[in-house]
N, C-alpha and C positions, 0 to 999 in steps of 0.2 A: 188572481193576477196582481202583481205588485203595482201599487200606485206610483207613477213616475215622480210625483211630487215628494214622495218619501225617500227617494234616492238622493243622497248627498252628492253634490258636485265635487269632483276632486279638487284639492287645493293646489293651485299652480304656484310656481316660483314667484311670479309677479304678485299673486295674492298674499303670499307669505311675507314678501318684502313690504307690501303696502300696510299690512297689519302691524309689522314690526315698527315701521316708521311712526305710525300713530301712537303706539305704546311708548316708544323711546322718546318721542317729542313730549309726551305727557310727563314722563319722568323728569326731564330736564326743566320743564316749565314749572314743576312742583317745588323746585328748590327756592328757598327764601333768598332775599337780597344779600343777607349776611353769608349764607352758604355759597352764593355765587362769588362774592368778593374773596372769600377764603380759598375757594377752589381756584380762582384765577391767580392768586398769589402763589399757591403751591405749584400750579402748572408752570408759571414763568420761572420759578426756581429750578425746575427740572429742565426746562428749555435752555436756560443759560449754561447748563453743564454739558450740553450736547456739542460735539465738534462741528456738526453741520451748521449750528446756529452761531457758534463762536467765530467761525471762519467766514461767514457769509457777509458780503458787502451790499448786496441787493436782495432785500427780503420782502416778500409779499405776505401780508396777513389779512385779516378781515375785521369789520366792525360787528360785534355780536348781535344776533337777532333771534327771537323765538326761543330764548333760554340757552343759546349756545354758550359754551365756555369762552371767557373773555381773554384774548391774547394781548389787548392793548396796553396793559401795564409793562409789557416788554419794550414798548416804543422808546421810552426814555433811555433805557440801557443800550438799545441799538444805536440811537443817535449819539450817545457818549462814545461809542466805538466807531464813529464815522460811517455807520451803515446807512443806506438809504431805504426808506420804507415805502412800499407800494400797496395799493388797495385794488381789489377787483372791481371792474366796471362792466355792466351788461352791454354786450354788443346789440345791434338792432335785432328785432324779432326774427328776421330771416336766418340769423346765424345761431341764436341760442347758445352762445359761448361767451368768453370773457376777454377783456383787455385788462392790463395792469397799468396803474397810473401812480406816479410819484405823489406821496402825501406828506404834508407838513402842517404846522399850525395854521398857516395862512392860506391853505388850499381851498378854493371855492368849491362848495358842495351843493349837490342837488339830491332829490329823492327819486329813486328808480321806481319801476312799476310794481315792485314788491314792497314799497314803503321803506326801503333801506337807504340810508345816506351813502353817496358815492361821489368821488371827485368829478367836477364838471369837465366834460370834453367837448362842449359845444363851441362853435366858432366865436372868436373874440380874443381880446388881448389877454384875458385872464384864464383862458381855458388850459387845462392841464395836458401834458403830452403823454401819449401812450407808449408802452414798452411791450415788446413781444415776450411771451412767457419763457421761451428758450434762452433769453438773455439774462434771466434772473438766476441767482445762486440758490435760493431757497423759497419754497412756497409753503406756508402754513395754512391748511384748509380745514374748514369745519366738517364734522361728521355727525350723522344722526345716530349711528351705532357702529360697534366694532366687536371683534371676538379675539380670543387668545391666539388665533392663528394669523393675526394681522390683517384679516379681511375687514372691509369697511363698507358702509352703506351711506349714501347721501340723501338729499331731499327728494330725489326722484326726477328732477328737471334735466339732469345730465350736463349741466353747464361746465363743471370741472372736468368730467370725463371727456367731453368734446374738446375742450381747450387743451387738455394734457394728453390727448391720444398720441401726439408725436413722440412722447417719451418711450413708446414701445419700439421705436425705430432707432438705429444708430445715429449718433450725433450729439451735439451739446444739449444738456437738459439740466433743469434745476433739481435739487433734492426736494422730495415731497414728504411732508410730515402732517399727518392728520391729528386733529385736536378734539377732545371730547371730555365730558364729565365721566368719572368712572361708573356712575349709575347707568350709563349708556352701553355698558359691556354686556354681551350675551355669550352663551356657550358656543354657538355656531351660527354663522350667517349664511343664508342662501346666496351664492355668488352668481353674478351675471357676467357674460363674456366681455362686456364693454367696461367693466369696472377697472380703472387704472390702478395698478399696484402702487403701494406707498413704500417709502424707505423706512418709515417708523410711524408709530402711533403713540401719542403722549396724552395721558390724562392727568388729573390732579393727584393720582396715587401711584402711577406706574408708567414705565416706558416699554413698549413692545416693538420688537424688530422681527419682521416675517422671516 
């Protein structure tokens, strides 16, 4: 009789995505500070050429964390074009989604529960005002991984997917561009039905459109 402990459990889609996240996060964290700076410069050069970026007046991006590619060098260029920059802010635990808040040099910041700085939205004279995602022109969001078919995988918390689920319905919506280091590219990603499609994916070496 076969020992049940010798029978390997089937690998599920969720298992595959979890293993991929671990591997791809390790890849981006292994980049040196110099490699990170050079990748950010190349990324922003490509972004500046995209019509979605050139025409946008309300742009959300993110502050890099955990080895994410850095889009913040784009801020000065956006401000020079009179575009307003927004950052994501975690909503309360019961929502597990995001608000977007106008960001500038004097914006008061706090640290969220993941240790990431974000604009302060607490009550008070200096709290930043929130904006609904469908009122933005463009959202640049971080990716854990992507493939040549334009599929993407995030951190697994579902914050962007919940926030941007409305883009599947008719109505106003921002353009969505995912950002990543090219070392985060894989041949094929296991796709989940809740993954929100992107308009483009930009890395430090390429631009992909699904």
